[in-house]
N, C-alpha and C positions, 0 to 999 in steps of 0.2 A: 149717424155715419160722418166722421170727419174727414176732410182731405184738404191739400195744398193747393192753392188756386195761384197762378202764375199769371201777370197781364201787363201788357205796354201801358206806360203812363204818357200824358200828353206830352211830357219832356223828353219822353223817348227811354227811359230808363225801365226796369223791369220790377213791378210791384208783386209783393207777396202777400197772401193772407192765408188764413187758417178758416174754413168754412164749416159748418156743422148743418148736416140736413137731418129733417125728421119728417117722415111721410113724404118724401120727394121735395120738400121745400126747404129753402136754406132760412134757419131760424136763428143764428148766430154767426157773425163775421168778426175776426180780429185782424185788424192791418198789423203785420208784422214790420214791414218796412218797405223801400225801395233800393234798389242798386243799379248803377252803371256799369260795373265791371263782372265778369264772371266770378272773380274771387268773393267779392262781396254778395254776389247772387249765392252762392254756395253757403254762405255764412247765414244768411237769411232762410235759407231752406232749411238748414241743421235746427235753427232757432224755432223754426215752424214746426218740424218734426218732435223737437223736445215739448212743445207745447201739446201736441197731440198724445205724446207718450205720456204726459204727466210729469213734469219737472219736478223733482223733489217731492214726490207723493202728492201733488196736485191734479186732480182728474179733469179732463178736458172740459168739463160741464163748469167750472169755477174758472171763467175766463177774466172775471172782473179785474184781477191784479194786472193785465195786459192792455186795459184801455189806458187811453192818454187822459191825462187830468187836467 
């Protein structure tokens, strides 16, 4: 099961992650970004939803392209 996680960062911004649970445990987490405004947060949530939905035919299970290098 995949879901979008929002959390407060130490700087006061709101962070957005895509998490994937398997048998009740989080097995994969992808940090999408952090935002200080509602407009930026809406963009990050839309991007996270795109990751879950499988942007450009990429399934949720292949998240390597979203990792920072």
